[in-house]
MIRO-883579 format. One line per 3 residues: their letters; for each residue x, y negated, z of C-alpha. Coordinates in steps of 0.25 Angstrom, whole numbers, plus 5000, padded with zeros to 4 digits. Each point is the difference from the previous one (the first is absolute). Example, Ala and Ser with C-alpha at 12.3 -4.5 7.8 and 13.67 -1.06 7.14 Angstrom:
BEGIN
AS> 5049:5018:5031  5006:4986:4998 .
This chain:
BEGIN
MNF> 5000:5000:5000  5005:4986:4996  4995:4991:5011 .
VFF> 5002:4985:4998  4999:4993:5014  4997:4985:5000 .
SPH> 5006:4993:5012  5007:5012:5007  5006:4991:5010 .
FPG> 4988:4992:5005  4993:5002:5009  5009:5009:5008 .
SSG> 4991:5012:5000  5001:5000:4984  5014:5006:5002 .
EFV> 4995:5012:5007  4990:5004:4989  5012:4999:4990 .
IRL> 5009:5009:5008  4989:5010:5002  4997:5000:4985 .
HEE> 5015:5003:4997  5000:5011:5010  4988:5007:4993 .
GAT> 5008:4999:4987  4995:4988:4993  5009:4991:4992 .
VLG> 4997:4986:5007  5003:4988:4992  5000:4987:5007 .
IGD> 4996:4986:4996  5002:4988:5009  5006:4986:5002 .
AAY> 5010:5004:5012  5014:5002:4997  5004:5015:4999 .
DHL> 5010:4998:5011  4989:4994:5009  4993:5014:5000 .
SPR> 5002:5009:5011  5009:5012:4997  4989:5010:5002 .
LQS> 4991:4992:4990  5012:4999:4990  5003:5015:5001 .
ALT> 4985:5003:4997  4999:4992:4987  5005:5006:4987 .
EYY> 5002:4986:4995  4996:4986:5004  4997:4988:4991 .
RID> 5001:4987:5006  4991:4989:4995  5000:4985:5003 .
TME> 4985:4998:5003  4991:5010:5004  4988:4992:4994 .
NED> 5007:5000:4986  4993:5011:4993  5008:4998:4988 .
EVL> 5012:5005:5009  4992:5011:5005  4996:5005:4986 .
RAV> 5015:5000:4996  5004:5008:5012  4989:5010:4998 .
GFF> 5004:5001:4985  5014:5002:5003  4997:5011:5010 .
THK> 4991:5006:4989  5011:5000:4990  5010:5006:5009 .
YGR> 4992:5010:5008  4988:5003:4991  4985:4999:5004 .
IDR> 4997:4993:5013  4990:5008:5008  4996:4991:5011 .
FES> 5002:4985:5003  4997:4995:5014  5003:4990:5010 .
MNE> 4992:5005:5012  4997:4985:5003  4987:4993:4998 .
YWL> 5006:4987:4995  5005:5007:4988  4988:5008:4997 .
ESD> 4996:4992:4987  5014:5000:4995  5001:5015:5002 .
ARM> 4988:5003:4993  5004:4991:4988  5013:5008:4999 .
RTA> 4993:5013:5000  4991:4995:4989  5011:4995:4992 .
FNI> 5008:5013:5000  4988:5009:5002  5004:5005:5013 .
YGT> 4991:5009:5009  4992:4992:5010  4991:4988:5002 .
KAD> 5000:4991:4988  4998:4985:4998  4985:5002:4996 .
FVE> 4997:5005:5013  5009:4993:5010  4991:4988:5001 .
NLK> 4990:5009:5008  5011:5003:5010  5005:4985:5002 .
HKS> 4987:4992:5000  4992:5002:5013  4987:4996:4992 .
KMK> 5002:5011:4990  5003:5011:5011  4986:4998:5006 .
DFF> 4993:5006:4987  5008:5012:5003  4996:5000:5014 .
RKS> 4986:5000:4996  5002:5011:4990  5007:5008:5012 .
GVD> 4987:4999:5009  5008:4993:5011  4994:4987:5005 .
TVR> 5008:4987:4997  5000:4986:5005  4990:4990:4993 .
FLK> 5009:4990:4992  5000:4988:4991  5010:4997:4989 .
NPD> 5006:4987:4998  4992:4992:5010  4997:4985:4999 .
RES> 4992:4992:5010  4987:5003:4994  5001:5015:4998 .
AAA> 5008:5002:5014  4988:4993:5007  4990:5009:4994 .
FIE> 5008:5012:5003  5002:4995:5015  4985:4997:5001 .
ENG> 4997:5015:4996  5011:5006:5008  5003:4990:5011 .
FPV> 5013:4996:5006  5011:5004:5002  5005:5003:4986 .
VVK> 5014:5004:4995  5007:4994:4988  5012:5006:4993 .
PDL> 5007:5000:4987  4994:5010:4990  5014:5004:4996 .
GSG> 5010:5003:5010  5004:5009:5012  5001:4997:5014 .
ASH> 4993:4989:5008  5007:4988:4994  4990:4989:4997 .
TYK> 4989:5008:5007  4991:4992:5009  4988:5002:5009 .
LSD> 4990:4988:4999  4990:4999:5011  4993:4987:4997 .
WEQ> 4996:4990:4989  5012:4991:5004  5010:5011:4998 .
LDY> 4993:5004:4987  5002:4985:4995  5014:5000:5004 .
FIH> 5003:5013:4992  4993:4995:4988  5008:4987:5000 .
TRP> 5014:5006:5003  5000:5013:4994  5011:5003:4989 .
QDT> 4994:4996:4987  5008:5011:4992  4995:5011:5009 .
EFI> 4986:5008:4997  4994:5003:5014  4988:5009:5004 .
MEE> 4991:4998:5012  4996:5011:5008  4991:5003:5012 .
YID> 5007:5001:5013  5001:5014:5006  5002:5001:5015 .
GII> 5008:5013:5001  5013:5008:5000  5007:5004:4987 .
LTY> 5002:5015:4998  5009:5005:4988  5000:5012:4991 .
DGL> 5015:5002:4996  5006:5012:4992  5004:5006:4988 .
IDR> 4992:5005:4988  5006:5009:4989  4998:5000:4985 .
DGI> 4988:5009:5001  4993:4991:5010  5002:5009:5012 .
VRF> 5004:4992:5013  5013:5006:5005  5002:4992:5012 .
QAS> 4991:4991:5009  5001:4991:5012  4993:4989:5006 .
HRF> 5004:4987:5007  4992:4992:5010  5001:4984:5001 .
EQS> 4993:4994:5012  5005:4986:4996  4995:4991:4989 .
IMK> 5012:4999:4990  4995:4987:4995  5000:4995:5015 .
VVN> 5014:5005:5002  5005:4993:4988  4993:4987:5002 .
DDD> 5003:5000:5015  5015:5004:4998  4997:5011:5010 .
HLR> 5007:5014:5003  4994:5012:4994  4996:5014:5004 .
YFC> 4994:5012:4993  4999:5015:5002  5002:5013:4991 .
LKD> 4990:5010:5005  5003:5015:5001  4986:5003:4994 .
VDP> 4992:4994:4988  4986:4997:5004  4991:5009:4991 .
EVE> 4992:4988:4996  5012:4992:4996  5005:5012:4992 .
QAG> 4987:5001:4992  5000:4986:4997  5014:4999:4996 .
RSI> 4999:5012:4991  4987:4995:4993  5008:4987:4997 .
LEA> 5011:5007:4994  4991:5008:4991  4993:4987:4996 .
FGI> 5013:4994:4996  5005:5012:4993  5013:4999:5007 .
RER> 5011:5011:4997  5014:5002:5005  5001:4988:5009 .
FFH> 5003:4996:5014  4987:4994:5005  4996:4990:5011 .
IEL> 4985:4997:5002  4995:4990:5010  4986:5002:5007 .
FKS> 4993:4992:5010  4993:5007:5011  4989:4990:5005 .
NKD> 4999:4998:5014  4985:4996:4998  4995:5013:4994 .
GRL> 5012:5009:4999  4999:5000:4984  5012:5003:4992 .
IAL> 5002:4988:4990  5010:5001:4988  5010:4988:5001 .
EVN> 5011:5002:4990  5007:5011:4992  5015:5000:4998 .
MRP> 5007:5010:4991  5014:4999:5008  5006:5005:5013 .
PGA> 4994:4992:5012  5010:4989:5005  5005:4995:5013 .
WMT> 5007:5013:5004  4988:5008:4998  5007:5011:4991 .
DAI> 5009:5002:5012  4988:5000:5010  4995:5012:4991 .
NYS> 5013:5007:5002  5000:4998:5015  4985:5004:5002 .
YDV> 5001:5013:4991  5015:5004:5001  5001:5000:4985 .
DIY> 5009:4992:4990  4989:4993:4992  5010:4995:4990 .
SLW> 5004:5014:4997  4986:5005:4999  4997:4989:4989 .
AKM> 5013:5003:4992  4996:5015:5000  4986:4997:4995 .
IVH> 5006:4991:4989  5011:5009:4995  4993:5014:5002 .
GGS> 4985:4997:5002  4992:5002:5013  4999:5012:5008 .
GEP> 4995:5004:5014  4990:4995:5010  5002:4986:5007 .
PAG> 5008:5003:5013  4993:4996:5014  5004:4989:5008 .
RYV> 5008:5002:5013  5001:4986:5007  4994:4986:5000 .
SGY> 5010:4990:4996  5000:4986:5003  5006:4987:4994 .
ASR> 5002:4987:5009  5007:4988:4995  5005:4988:5007 .
KDR> 5001:4985:4996  5012:4992:5002  4992:4988:5004 .
KHY> 4993:5008:5012  5006:5003:5014  4998:5014:5004 .
AHS> 5000:5006:5014  5009:5012:4997  5014:5000:4994 .
HED> 5004:5009:4989  5008:5008:5010  4987:5002:5009 .
IQR> 4993:5005:4988  5011:5010:4997  5000:5005:5014 .
ELG> 4985:5001:5001  4997:5007:4987  5012:5010:5000 .
EAL> 4998:5010:4989  4986:4994:4996  5008:4989:4994 .
VRY> 5003:5005:4985  5004:4987:4993  5004:4985:5003 .
DEI> 5004:4990:4989  4999:4986:4995  4990:4997:4989 .
DEI> 5004:4993:4987  4996:4986:5001  4991:5001:4988 .
FSR> 4991:5009:5008  5002:4994:5014  4987:4991:4999 .
ASG> 4991:5012:5000  5009:5011:5006  5008:4993:5011 .
NRA> 5015:4996:5001  5004:5013:5006  4992:5013:5003 .
YQF> 5000:5013:5008  4994:5013:4995  4996:5011:5011 .
RAD> 4992:5012:5001  4991:5008:5010  4990:5010:5002 .
SLD> 4988:4991:5001  4995:4986:4994  4998:4995:5014 .
RVR> 5015:5003:5003  5005:4992:4988  4991:4989:5003 .
EIA> 5006:4999:5014  5014:5000:4994  4996:4989:4990 .
DYI> 4994:4992:5012  5014:5001:5007  5008:4996:4988 .
QAE> 4991:4988:4997  4997:4995:5014  5003:4985:5001 .
Q> 5006:4993:5012 .
């Protein structure tokens, strides 16, 4: 298999996917803007060849790189970045070179939140009511029907950037007059609830080969807007209702041979599951490693085996609940790093600093830990994030 990996150096987890592909026998060809000498030795050894370009957004450069690899190595079997930012670029390269996978004519359905909702309805899973491109008049009519609060967010994009909760007419008017004019927004009804995810691997035959679920009890929108610290938990079991909804959404989208990350609200009001977003990529913010710690697996290796050899076997069972708790440099915490190390002992599985580009949502530094129960990992998160 000739696998072109776009941006193998960033984010850092990309290198793990490259290394496992190499271990499974793939010829891995990298394209990126980092100097070769700046790649880690492990990543260098996993790449058969690396083609450096000046600008990742310059598709002419990328086309030349893929053309060079095709001339030298033959037909390219896969082109992938594992990064939502490059989803459209990936699809255009697959289209240009007739490479297996999602093509340019379908990728809009995976990028635009408004288009996702048609597939959610097809899946039979509830989704939030929404308004595309709200102006003052249409927004007022939507709010008269659905009430305050409402959420506004970019139709195209990931994360919680430029996502706001509007609670009254004054906040609506402020948004209408100050929003970026070059960005298309959607307005959604506000759902009071937690986020449960359906994450995993689906093979080229449409069989789910791995599944996991994360639980977010904070609003990511509020974390970003308030510059707060973050916590989330990877559960040892997938709720059957979450699994059923997730599989119905995968079928509606017709997704094949992908890592998937589907976000669902669980309403505090009536317990309904409500589809929020679908992302055909690994979950972010250390969540791939959270899966590894909860299930005692190497999810990077499972993905590579599926890509190179096809899927096999039943999804493994979880063994632990793992947690993530970040800290913000601007906050003053009750317990020192040394206190946390002593308190957690073997329950602490990772500590590291966060890349600045992700720090607004994910914190400046973070801890990962695991235990036998959700209650225990909540206690650990409380200890880490206790403020003076």
